[in-house]
Every structure is written in structure tokens, then in C-alpha cells.
C-alpha positions in Angstrom: 0.0 0.0 0.0 1.5 3.4 -1.1 1.1 5.9 1.8 1.7 9.6 1.9 4.3 10.4 4.4 2.9 13.9 5.1 -0.5 12.4 6.0 1.2 10.0 8.4 3.3 12.8 10.0 0.2 14.9 10.5 -1.7 12.1 12.1 1.2 11.4 14.3 1.1 15.0 15.4 -2.6 14.8 16.1 -1.9 11.7 18.3 0.8 13.7 20.2 -1.6 16.5 20.8 -4.4 14.2 22.0 -2.0 12.5 24.3 -0.9 15.8 25.8 -4.4 17.1 26.3 -5.9 13.8 27.7 -3.1 13.1 30.2 -4.0 14.8 33.6 -1.1 17.2 33.8 -0.7 20.9 34.2 -0.2 21.2 30.4 -3.5 19.6 29.3 -5.5 22.7 29.1 -2.9 25.1 27.7 -2.1 22.6 24.9 -5.7 22.2 23.8 -6.8 23.7 20.6 -3.4 25.3 19.8 -4.3 26.5 16.2 -7.6 28.2 17.2 -11.0 26.7 18.0 -10.1 23.4 16.5 -9.0 20.3 18.4 -6.8 17.3 17.4 -9.9 15.3 17.1 -11.1 17.2 14.0 -7.7 16.8 12.4 -7.4 13.1 13.2 -10.9 12.3 11.9 -10.4 14.3 8.7 -6.9 12.8 8.0 -8.0 9.3 8.8 -10.9 9.6 6.4 -8.7 11.2 3.7 -6.2 8.2 4.0 -9.2 5.9 3.7 -10.5 7.7 0.6 -7.0 7.5 -1.0 -6.2 4.0 -0.2 -9.6 2.3 -0.8 -10.2 4.3 -4.0 -7.0 2.8 -5.4 -8.1 -0.7 -4.2 -11.6 -0.2 -5.9 -10.0 0.8 -9.1 -7.5 -2.0 -9.1 -9.5 -4.9 -7.5 -13.1 -3.8 -7.8 -15.8 -2.3 -5.5 -16.5 -5.6 -3.7 -12.9 -6.0 -2.7 -12.9 -2.4 -1.3 -16.1 -3.0 0.6 -14.6 -6.2 2.2 -11.5 -4.2 3.2 -13.6 -1.6 4.9 -15.5 -4.1 6.8 -12.4 -5.9 7.9 -11.1 -2.6 9.2 -14.2 -1.9 11.0 -14.0 -5.2 12.7 -10.4 -4.5 13.8 -11.5 -1.1 15.2 -14.4 -2.7 17.1 -11.9 -5.2 18.6 -9.8 -2.3 19.8 -12.8 -0.7 21.4 -13.9 -3.9 23.1 -10.3 -4.5 24.5 -10.3 -1.0 25.8 -13.7 -1.4 27.5 -12.7 -4.7 29.1 -9.5 -3.0 30.4 -11.5 -0.2 31.8 -14.2 -2.4 33.4 -11.6 -4.8 35.0 -8.2 -3.4 35.8 -9.0 0.3 35.9 -12.2 -0.3 37.8 -10.4 -2.5 40.4 -7.7 0.2 40.9 -10.2 3.0 41.1 -12.5 1.4 43.5 -9.6 0.0 45.7 -8.0 3.4 46.2 -11.3 5.4 46.0 -10.0 7.4 43.0 -12.7 10.0 42.2 -11.3 10.5 38.6 -12.0 6.9 37.7 -15.3 6.6 39.6 -16.7 9.7 37.8 -15.4 8.4 34.5 -17.3 5.2 34.7 -20.1 6.0 37.1 -22.8 4.5 34.9 -21.0 1.3 34.7 -20.5 1.2 38.4 -24.2 1.8 39.0 -25.4 -0.6 36.3 -22.6 -3.0 35.5 -24.5 -5.6 33.4 -26.3 -2.8 31.4 -23.0 -0.9 31.1 -21.2 -4.0 29.8 -23.8 -5.0 27.2 -24.5 -1.5 26.0 -20.8 -0.9 25.8 -20.3 -4.0 23.6 -23.2 -2.7 21.4 -21.4 0.7 21.1 -24.2 2.5 22.9 -22.6 3.2 26.2 -19.4 5.2 25.5 -17.5 6.5 28.6 -15.4 9.6 28.3 -12.3 9.1 26.2 -13.7 5.9 24.7 -16.2 7.7 22.4 -14.1 8.1 19.3 -13.7 4.5 18.2 -17.4 3.7 18.2 -17.9 6.7 15.8 -15.1 5.2 13.6 -16.8 1.9 13.5 -20.0 3.4 12.2 -18.2 5.5 9.6 -16.1 2.6 8.3 -19.3 0.5 8.0 -21.0 3.3 5.9 -18.0 4.3 3.9 -18.2 1.6 1.1 -21.5 2.9 0.0 -20.5 6.6 0.3 -17.2 6.1 -1.5 -18.6 3.8 -4.2 -21.5 6.3 -4.9 -19.0 9.2 -5.1 -16.9 7.3 -7.5 -19.7 6.3 -9.8 -22.1 9.3 -9.6 -20.0 12.2 -8.3 -19.8 13.8 -4.9 -22.4 16.6 -5.2 -25.2 14.6 -3.8 -23.2 12.9 -1.1 -21.8 16.3 0.2 -25.3 17.8 0.1 -26.8 14.9 2.1 -23.9 15.1 4.6 -24.3 18.9 5.0 -28.0 18.3 5.5 -27.4 15.8 8.3 -25.0 18.2 9.9 -27.6 21.1 9.7 -30.2 18.8 11.3 -27.9 18.0 14.2 -27.5 21.7 14.8 -31.3 21.9 15.5 -31.4 18.9 17.9 -32.1 16.0 15.5 -30.0 13.7 17.5 -32.0 14.2 20.7 -35.2 13.7 18.8 -34.0 10.4 17.4 -32.8 9.3 20.9 -36.2 10.1 22.5 -37.9 8.2 19.8 -35.6 5.2 20.4 -36.3 5.3 24.1 -40.0 5.4 23.5 -40.0 2.5 21.1 -37.3 0.3 22.8 -37.0 1.5 26.4 -33.3 2.1 25.8 -31.7 2.2 29.3 -28.6 4.3 28.4 -28.9 8.1 29.1 -28.0 10.3 26.1 -25.1 11.9 28.0 -23.6 8.4 28.4 -23.6 7.7 24.7 -20.5 9.7 23.9 -19.7 13.4 23.8 -19.4 13.6 19.9 -22.6 14.1 18.0 -22.1 11.5 15.3 -24.8 13.1 13.0 -22.7 16.3 13.0 -19.2 14.7 12.9 -20.1 12.5 9.9 -19.6 15.7 7.8 -15.8 15.8 8.7 -15.5 12.2 7.7 -17.3 12.6 4.4 -15.2 15.6 3.6 -12.1 13.5 4.3 -13.3 10.7 2.0 -14.0 13.2 -0.8 -10.5 14.7 -0.5 -8.9 11.2 -0.4 -10.8 10.1 -3.4 -9.9 13.3 -5.2 -6.2 12.8 -4.4 -6.3 9.3 -5.8 -8.2 10.2 -9.0 -7.0 13.8 -9.8 -3.9 14.5 -7.7 -2.6 17.2 -10.0 -5.9 19.2 -9.9 -6.1 18.9 -6.1 -2.7 20.1 -5.3 -2.4 22.7 -8.1 -1.5 26.1 -6.7 -4.3 27.6 -8.7 -7.0 25.3 -7.4 -8.3 28.0 -5.1 -8.8 31.6 -6.1 -6.8 34.3 -4.4 -9.8 35.6 -2.5 -10.6 32.3 -1.0 -7.0 31.8 0.2 -7.0 35.3 1.7 -10.3 34.6 3.4 -8.9 31.3 4.7 -5.8 33.0 6.1 -7.9 35.6 7.8 -10.1 33.1 9.5 -7.3 30.9 10.6 -5.2 33.8 12.0 -8.2 35.3 13.6 -9.2 32.0 15.3 -5.6 31.5 16.5 -5.4 35.0 18.0 -8.9 34.7 19.5 -8.1 31.3 21.2 -4.8 32.5 22.8 -6.3 35.8 23.9 -9.6 34.6 25.3 -8.8 31.0 26.3 -10.6 27.7 25.7 -14.0 29.1 26.1 -14.7 31.6 23.2 -17.9 33.0 24.9 -17.5 32.3 28.6 -20.6 34.1 29.7 -22.9 33.4 26.7 -24.0 29.7 26.3 -26.1 30.3 23.3 -23.3 32.0 21.3 -20.8 29.3 22.5 -22.8 26.7 20.5 -21.4 28.4 17.4 -18.0 27.0 18.2 -19.1 24.0 20.1 -16.7 21.0 19.6 -19.1 18.1 20.3 -21.8 19.5 17.9 -19.2 20.8 15.4 -20.8 24.4 15.5 -21.0 26.5 12.4 -18.0 28.8 13.2 -16.0 25.7 14.1 -16.7 24.1 10.8 -15.8 27.3 9.0 -12.5 27.3 10.8 -11.9 23.7 9.7 -12.7 24.6 6.1 -10.2 27.5 6.3 -7.4 25.1 7.4 -8.3 22.6 4.7 -7.9 25.3 2.1 -4.6 26.5 3.5 -3.3 22.8 3.7 -4.2 22.0 0.1 -2.8 25.4 -1.1 0.6 25.4 0.8 0.9 21.8 2.1 2.9 20.4 -0.8 5.4 23.3 -0.8 5.8 23.1 3.0 6.3 19.3 3.0 9.1 19.7 0.4 11.0 22.2 2.6 10.5 20.5 5.9 12.9 17.7 7.0 11.5 14.1 7.4 9.6 13.8 10.8 10.4 10.2 11.4 8.9 9.8 14.9 5.7 11.4 13.8 5.5 9.4 10.7 6.0 6.2 12.8 3.2 7.2 15.1 0.9 8.0 12.2 1.6 4.7 10.4 0.5 2.8 13.5 -2.4 5.2 14.3 -5.0 2.7 15.5 -2.5 0.9 17.8 -1.1 4.0 19.1 -4.4 5.6 19.7 -5.6 2.5 21.7 -2.4 2.5 23.6 -2.7 6.1 24.5 -6.2 5.5 25.9 -4.7 2.7 28.1 -1.9 4.9 29.4 -4.3 7.8 30.2 -6.6 5.5 32.1 -3.7 4.1 34.1 -2.4 7.6 34.9 -5.9 8.7 35.9 -6.2 5.6 38.2 -2.8 6.1 39.8 -2.5 9.9 40.0 -6.0 11.3 39.6 -6.9 14.6 38.0 -4.3 17.3 37.5 -3.7 19.5 40.6 -1.4 22.5 41.1 0.0 20.7 44.2 1.5 18.0 42.2 5.2 18.7 41.4 6.0 19.8 37.9 8.7 17.1 37.6 6.0 14.4 38.1 3.8 15.9 35.4 6.9 16.1 33.1 7.8 12.4 33.9 4.2 11.3 33.1 4.2 13.2 29.8 7.6 12.1 28.6 7.1 8.5 29.7 3.8 8.4 27.9 5.1 9.7 24.6 8.2 7.5 24.8 5.9 4.4 25.4 3.7 5.4 22.4 6.8 5.7 20.2 8.0 2.4 21.3 4.6 0.8 20.6 4.6 2.4 17.1 8.1 1.2 16.3 7.4 -2.3 17.4 4.1 -2.5 15.5 5.6 -1.0 12.3 8.5 -3.4 12.6 6.2 -6.4 12.7 4.2 -5.1 9.8 7.3 -4.6 7.7 8.5 -8.1 8.5 5.2 -9.5 7.5 5.2 -7.5 4.3 8.7 -8.7 3.5 7.8 -12.4 4.2 4.7 -12.0 1.9 6.9 -10.7 -0.9 9.6 -13.5 -0.5 8.9 -16.3 -3.0 8.8 -19.8 -1.4 11.8 -21.8 -2.6 10.8 -24.8 -4.7 12.7 -28.1 -4.3 15.4 -28.7 -6.9 14.4 -31.3 -9.5 16.4 -32.7 -12.3 15.5 -34.7 -15.3 17.3 -36.1 -18.3 16.7 -34.1 -21.5 16.0 -36.0 -24.6 19.0 -34.3 -26.3 21.4 -35.7 -23.7 21.3 -32.6 -21.4 20.4 -32.2 -17.8 17.4 -30.0 -17.0 17.7 -28.4 -13.5 14.6 -26.8 -12.1 15.3 -24.3 -9.3 12.9 -21.7 -7.9 10.5 -22.4 -10.8 13.2 -21.7 -13.5 14.7 -24.3 -15.8 18.4 -24.5 -16.7 19.7 -26.8 -19.3 23.2 -28.2 -18.6 25.2 -30.5 -20.8 25.6 -34.0 -19.3 29.1 -35.2 -18.7 30.8 -36.7 -21.8 30.9 -40.3 -20.4 27.1 -40.2 -19.7 26.4 -38.7 -23.1 28.5 -41.5 -24.7 26.6 -44.0 -22.7 23.4 -42.7 -23.9 24.6 -42.9 -27.5 25.4 -46.6 -27.1 
């Protein structure tokens, strides 16, 4: 599979940012949303979808839509397995530590499970109950299951209808469609999981980020020259994107994480979980800038090997980062000013070093498997007498004709 190193490096950067913001240290809040009112989650989802669109479009064109569909479903199963493994780790090891030492951070994180263990377990396996931090992979599973139809429709009929439908779903989410669907499901089925326990991300809104990524990845596979051409965006659009990105960056670092601290209604315009309109506009601005200047910037920057390594093993690293964060929460609890800075630094450096080690081990195993798959299986050497008095040697599927010794040739003539 041909990968784009810059996409891997960017995904690695998103993983580092998520790790820094999820670990309970004094640097978690300052490191959040460093480029403006956008988090690493938007970038990670967009880049993952872009890589899926790129890779699976190539697979569909070379091996067919059915092969692409099966590949998506296999990947969805792998992601589901990672979610189940993380849930089991939370419900057993982390729960045992948290309850034993009476750790409020852990007990608050999994309060629904501690109150309703059987319901929490079954609904967690069904991807309905999603504790904090464990609410991204379920969204990925749903996106991967739906992606074969989205991508194949875009390849066959164009992306206008797909993007319009996705935008319509996002707009419906802004007006509370998710809650309406939830209340209908409760009325029809008696669903026992509260809405606030079903993940922080509004899937109906965030699917737009995934669809945008699929579209970009498909375009990169089909028309790369058009996508990365410097003139793909008119100057006024690039100028507007620069203004939006710079304005968001300054606003974030002047005001803080909450753009409207005293106005909840206006804060919805930049809401992360609902992907508010101004937040979406900021994301689009960064997409335009990345497409306009990304190629030139990538050529000038040195190779970022550690970030590329993290990005190549993104699912494994993401799952490992969840496990590390849960262990740190269980042992140290939430971040406090009383904790020495050197302890926070040790937590952060140790976690990042562990993730890099996980990535290198995983990538090394994958490289070894790929090499083994490319190595032809040696065939046993066979020999046979040629009718013209020559010896035919078959080695590794190739035949070599050697002359028989003179004595044997003479014997054959007699």
C-alpha cells in the first residue's frame, strides 16, 4: 500500500496533541486547541478519512468495489476489537484500581457502569454506552461500515449529492435532531442508556468531517494534479482562509478555551461536540490552507520520522494512548497544582516514549510480514534427463539446461 508520508506525519502530530491534552497534567488545558478553536480530534478524523479515501479508491480501481467493501468491513471489525479491548481493560483493571484506592477521577469516568454493571457491559459492547475518552472509536466503526456505499457512490455518480446529504445531516444536528432520534428510540425500545452516556461527539454532525475526508482522499487518488495545483483556489478564497485561521488563532490565545464564557447560546457556534458553524468554518479554512501550501511546505521540511512512525500505527497508538491515560488517571487522579512539575513532566515524557516504542514495534512487525509475503517460497530442486542428452535443472521455478558429462552422453549414444 502506497502511503503519503505527510499524512502519516500529520496524524502522528494529532496523536501527540491528543495524548498531551488527555493526560491529567498541568499542560493539558494550555495545549488544547493550539491552532484556534479546533482540536486534534477534527484533524485526526479528517486525516483518517482522507487516507481511507485515498487507499480504498485505489483498491476499488484495481480490484473492484466488492474488494474495497470487504476491506472497509475488515477494518471496521479491527477497530471494534480495539474498542472492546479498551472497554474490558476499563471495566476490570482500571475499575479495580479506582475502587480500591477510592479514586474520584476513575469513579466519575465510569459512574454509569459502576451503578449498572450488566447494562453498562452489554450496551458498551453494542457501542451504545461510551464512557469519556472511549467515544471516538465507536464513531469510527460506524463511519467505516457506511464508507463503502459513500465512496462507491461518489466514484460512480459524483460527490455533489453525497456532500449535500452530509451537509443536511450536519444542519439537522445543529437543531437537535440527535436528541429527537434518541427520545424516539427510548419510546420504542426502552433504551436504558442516558444520552449523556452515549458519547460526547454528535455523530450526526461529525459525519460531515468524515465525508469531507473521504472526498478529499478520493480526489487525491483520481485527480492529484488538480487537487494540489497552486491555482486550485482563487486568491480571494486563500486570503479569506488566512484571515479566518489567523483570527481564530489570536482569539483562542487571547480569550482561552471558552470563546464566549458568559454566553452559552453563542458558545454553540464554536461547540466542539456539535461541530458548530463557526468551528466548521475554521476547519474549512485550514483545509484550504493545507491544500494550497501543504505540498510546498512538505518539500521544505525535514522528514519527521517519529511522527510518521506514530501515524503509520495510528490505531494501535491511539488505543495504547487510551490505556496509558486510564492508568495515569487511576494512579495519579486529575491534574492538581499541588503535584510537582517534575512528576507531570515524567508522566508526559514517559507516555510519549511508550507510544513511540509501541509504534516502532508495530511497524517493525508489519514490515517483517510484508517482506515475508513478498519473498517467494523456494521450490525443491528437481532434475530430469533431457532428450538431447542434457540435464534439466529446475530451481525456484526456473529451468536451466546443462550438458551431461561426456561419459554419460557417450553411454546414452550406445
